[in-house]
N, C-alpha and C positions, 0 to 999 in steps of 0.2 A: 176406703179411707183416703182422704186428701192429705198429701204430705207437703210440708213447707220447710224452708230454712228457718224462718222466724214467724211466730204467731204472737201478736200483741193483744193482750186482753184489756180492752178499754180504749176509747178513741178521743179522750180529752186532749188538752195541749201537751201532755206527756205522751200519750199513746199514738196520736196521729202523726206527730212530729217524728217520733221514733220509727214508725212504719215507713215514712217517706225517706228518712235517712238510710234505713235498711235497704230499701229498694234502690236508692242511688248507689249503694255499695255493691249492688248485684245480687242481693238475696231475694229469693222467692218469698214474698211476704203476704201475710193476711192479718186483718184486724177484726176482733170480735167486739160487737157493741150491742147492748140490750135495748138501747133507746135511740138517741139521736147522735149522729156524728158530730164531734166537737165536744162532747161531754158536758159537764156542768158549766165550765168556763164560757164556752161559746153560746150555750143555750139558756143557762140559768144563773150565770155568775158574772165574770169579768166584763163581757161585751154588752149584754142587755142592761146591766146596771149603769154602765157609762153612757148609754143612750138616755136613760132616765135622768142621770145627773146633768147631761147636756141640756135637756129640756128645762130642768130646774134653773140652770145657769142663764139660759136665754130669758126665762120668765123674770128672773131677778133683774136682768138688764132692762127689760121692759118696765118694770116697776120703778126703776131708778133712772128712767130716760131723761128726766129733767136735769140730772147731774151732768149730762153730756150735752145740754143745750137743745134737747129734743122734747117734743110733746107727743105723748101716746095717750089717747083717751081710753079710760076704763080697760086696762090690761086684764085679760081673763085667761084662764086655762081650761082645757077640756081634758080631764083626768083620763077618761077612756081612750082618747086619741093619743095621749102621751104614752100610755101602756101599749097601745097598738103599734105605735112607732117603734118602741123598744123591741117588741116581739118580731117586727119586720126586719130590724137590724140583725137580730139573733138568727132568724131563718135564713137570711142572706149569707151570713157567715157559715152556717151549717151546710148550706148548698155549696159554698166555696170549698169546704173540706171534701164533699162528695166529688167535686171536680178534680181536686188534687189526688184523691184516691185513684180515680180513673186514669188521670194523666200519668201517674207513677206505676200503673199496672198492679195495684194492690187489691187483693180480694177482700171484700167486706162481708163478713159472716154475721148475720143478724140473729140475735138471741142471747140467752144468758149462758155464759161460759163457766164451766167448772173444771178445775185442774184434775188430772188423773196421773197416776204413776206411769213411767215409761215415756215421759215428755208428750203427753196427749192432753187434749181438751175436749170435753163433751159439751156440745152446744145444743141444748134442747133435744137430746137423744141421738144426735149425730156426732160421730167422733172424727177428730182431726189430730194430726201429729206434726211435730216440728223438731228440728235439731235444737232449737232454742225457743223458750217461751218467756215472754216479758210481761209481768203483771203491772198494769197501770190503771187500776180500778178507781182511783181517786177517793173522794171523801164526801160527806154530807153534813148537814147541820147537826150539831151535838145537842142532846136534850139533857136537862137537869131534872133530877127526881122531883124537885120543888116546882118545876116549870114544864110539865108535860105539854107537848104541842098537840092541839086538836085540829090544826089547819084552818081554823075559823076565827077564834078569838085569841088564841095563843099560837103564833105562827113562826115559821123559819124564813130564811131569806127567799126561798123559792116562792112561797105564797105572797111575800111582800112585793114581788115584782108584778103580780097579776091580780091584785085585789079588784073586785067588781065595783067597789065604792070607796072613795077616799075617806078615811076616818077623820073625825074632828079632833080626837085626842089619841095619842099613841105613847106607850111606854116602850123604850128600847133598853133591853137588858144586855149589857156588855158594850164596851166602847172601843173594840178593836176596829179594824178597817171596815168590816161589814156593818157594824153598829153605827159608826159615825157617818158613813156614806148614806145609809138610809135615813138617819136622823136629819142630815142636811137636806136630802131630797124632799122628805115629807114636810119639814118645816118650811122650805121654800114654796111648797104648794099650798101652804096655809094651815097645815095640821099643827095642833099644839103638841109639842114633843118634849118628853122628859127622858133623860138618859140616866140609867142606874148602873153604876160601876162598882164592882166588889173591891177593887184596889183603890189606892189613895189618889190616883190621877187618871184622867182619860188618856186614850191611846198609850197604855202603860209601857209598851216596848220602846217608845220613842224617848229622845232626850228630854230631860225635865223642862227645859225652856220651850221646846216645841209643844209639849203638852199644855203648859200654861198659856201659850199664845192661842192654841186652838180653843181652850176653854173660854178665854176672853172673847174671841171672835164669835163663838157659838152663843154665848150669853148675850152679846150685842145683837145677835139675830133673833133672840127670843127663845132659844132652847134652854130648858131647865136642866141642870146637871146635879146629880147626887153621887158623890164618891164615898168610898168606905161604906158602901151600902149593899145590902143583899136582899133579893126577893125570896122570902121564905115560903110563901104560898100564894096561890091565885084562886079567886072565886069567880067562876064563869056562869053561875046559875042565873044571874040576872040578865038585863038587856046588854050590859057591857061587861067589863072586867074590873074586879077589885084586887089589887095587888098589895100584899102586906110586905112592907119594906123595913128591914132591921137596920138601924143606923146607930152611930155612937151615942146619939141623944135618946134612943129608944125606938119603939115601933111607930110606923106611919102607914096609913092606908092611902093608896093612890087609885084613882078611878080613871078609866080610859075605855075607848071602844075596842082597842086591840093592843096586845102585848107582842112585841117582836123579840124573840129570843135570838141573840147574836153572841152566844157565849163560846164560840169556837166550832171546830169541826171534829168529826169522827171518821176514821178510815173505813172504807168499804172492803172489809176482809171476810165478812161472814158468808158462809155457804159457797165459797169458791174453791173448796177442796184443799185448803192449806194443810189441814190435819191429815187428810188421806195421803198426801204426798210426803208429809213429814217436814214441811218448811217451818223453820224456827220463827217464832213471833214473841215480841215483848210488849205486853198490853195489847194495843191495837196497831202496832207497827211491825212490819216485816223486817227482819234483820238482814242486812246486806253488807258486803265489803265496799271498798272504794270504787269498784267497778260494777256494783249493783248485782253481784252474784249472791244468791241465797246459799244456804248450807247444802242445798241439793243441786248437784251439777245439772246444767241445762235450764235451770229456772232462775229468772232474774226479777227484780222489782224496782220500780222507779216512782217518783212523784209522791203524792200525799200518803201513800201506804207505807212509806219508809220514814226513818227518823229525821230527815232533813226538813228545811223550811217548807211549809205547805203553800207554795206559790207557783203559779202557772209557768213562769220563766225558769224556775228551778227544775220543774218536771221535764220541760223541753230540753234543758241543758243536760240533765241526767240521762235522758233517753238517747240523745245523740252520742254522748260519751260511752254509754253502754254498748251500742251497736258498733261503734268504731273499735272498741276493744275486742268485741267478738270477731270483727273483720281482721284482727291482727295488727291494727294500727297502733303506733305509739301515742298514748294519751296520758295526760296528767290528771290526777284526781281533782275534783271540783273544789275550789276554795270557798267554803261556806262563810268565811269571814268577809267576803267581798260580794255578797249578794244584796242588791238594792231592794228596798221595800218601798212601796208606793200606796198612798191612800188618797182617794179621788173626791173627797168632800171639798168644800170651799171654805177657807183656803186649803189647797192641796198640801200633802205632806210627802216628802221623799227623803230617804236616808240610806246611808251605807257605812259600814264599819263601826267602830266603837263610839259609844256616847261619852260625854265628859265624865260621868260618874264611873263608867266601866274602865276608862283609861286611868283614872285616879286610883280605882280599886286595884289595878294591876301595878301600882307604884310607879307609873310612868311620869316623867317630867314633861309637861305639855305646854305648847303655845296654842292659844285659842283666839280665833278671830270671828267677829260677827258683824254683818252688814245688814241694816234694816232696809226693807223695800220702801220705807217712807223717804229714804234718801235717793231712790232710784228714779231717774227721769222717765224711763219706760213705764214703771209702775204708776207713777203720778199721772202720766198721760192716759193710761188705761183705766185709771180709777180703782186700782187694786193695790193699795199701799200696806195692807196687813201682812205681817210676816217678816222673815229674814233668812239669810244663809249663815250657817255657823260651821266653821271648820276647826279641826283639831289636828295638830301636828306634834310629832315627837321633837322636843326641844333640842335633843342631842344630835339626832341623825337626820332630821327633816322629813321623816316618814309621814305620809298622809294617813293618819289613824282613823279619821271619821269625818263625815260630812252630813249635815242635817239641815233640811230646808223646809220652810212652811211659807206658802204664798201661791199666787196665781202661776200656773204652768210649771211648777217645780218638778212634777213627775217627768217632764220632758228634758229637764236640765241635769238630773242626777247622773246620767250616763257619763258626763264629763269626769265626775269624781270616781266612778267605777273604773273607767279606762285609765285614769291617772294613777289610781292605786294599783291596778294590774301591771302597769308599766313602771311601777316604783318611782313615780314622779315625786319630786320634792317641791316644797312651797315656792322656792325661788324660780323653779322652772315654770310653775303655773303663772307667776307674776310676769315672766318674760314672754308668755304666750299672749299675743294681742287679742283681746276680746272685742267684738263689735259693739258699737255705740249707736243708738241707744237700744239696749236689750236687757231682758231680765237676767241673762246669763252673766252680765258684767258683775253682778253681785257676788259671784263665786270669786272672781279675781279680787274684788274689793275686800271680801272677807279674809282672803289669804293675806292681802296687804295689811289688813288690821292686825292679823296675828304676828306680823313682822314689823309692826309700828311704821308702816309705809303707806297707810291708807290716805287717799287724796280727798275723797268726797264726804268725809265725816269731820 
């Protein structure tokens, strides 16, 4: 039996990052993976979807070349080549993780791992032991009873990335990050897209004004949107799909080639031995303390299998914190109120902290500033004037409560707000930090200036 200091079950952005940090701290480390290194994120999620979205963005530029004083004759796309490029990017990232495993002297154990008592893992019949076992098995596409996935006509995000043929019509059920990203991609490629959202607004976790702006932008691009609507059944017996949609006005039947179910994710906790070991679970989440220790000593869990936000950067941060605590370092519990969320459709969305509604629900007296990209020189020059930056400050103490952005490149801008909130920056300190001109990031400073009635360019 092979013995390790730490074995990580799963090699997604939680698992492989955890393993690398453990190795850096001097632990003899192994990672168990049943499929491809990098997990869903690198192979079927974050990375390949961004490659698809980049192709869509470039195609959009080609179609609007005349807006930039250029002429492009008959801009066309090759759907198979777009998918192939995406897969190549994913393969390259997975190979990069292989290199990192080798560089950091981490053993990669291929196969399906199942937890056993006594801090052991069975991998396809072979047993391994460790002083500490960290569960990082991630999640998969969640299925609704009314929307069973057959992988052909009713699909999840994984199939959406590798379709053999571009559909002429697609129904996207759910308007979270996955739903709106694929809606944007397929619409840009020429597919007729309809979004069906159960709640009363798209991207429902975002600030209300952000949701309204995305809906305007999407409708301008030709995406049909149905909110307060529910798919109650699908009929796949014919050539395409017929979806019965319940709305406030009654039932409606939508026809399409494919239905993409993007209604969230479900944790991968089945058949990994949690019950055999006695690890406590609530629904499909493993219960952990602030340092990711389960109720059974020596067993930890991070990432999508735990109750925190199901985001790649959260899983990585949790894993690093977990192994540093195991190593005896002084660590602070993760602040889940300062986790940025990013959505990579066009326009992009990025946010951190409280929405305006949440701040007011907490009874806080707030100062709110908003700066539209239509007033930004860089946005005008780039031809990307949709969107804005919105900031929320506590009126009494100047605390930066929240920041919400929608527009071109905002996923690269949100880190300013995250860092500022981490360092307990006040609005006046942001104003005194000189922002470069012309940039999209100036809009953060301008929005803060608007909150304090000092805005220059509005």
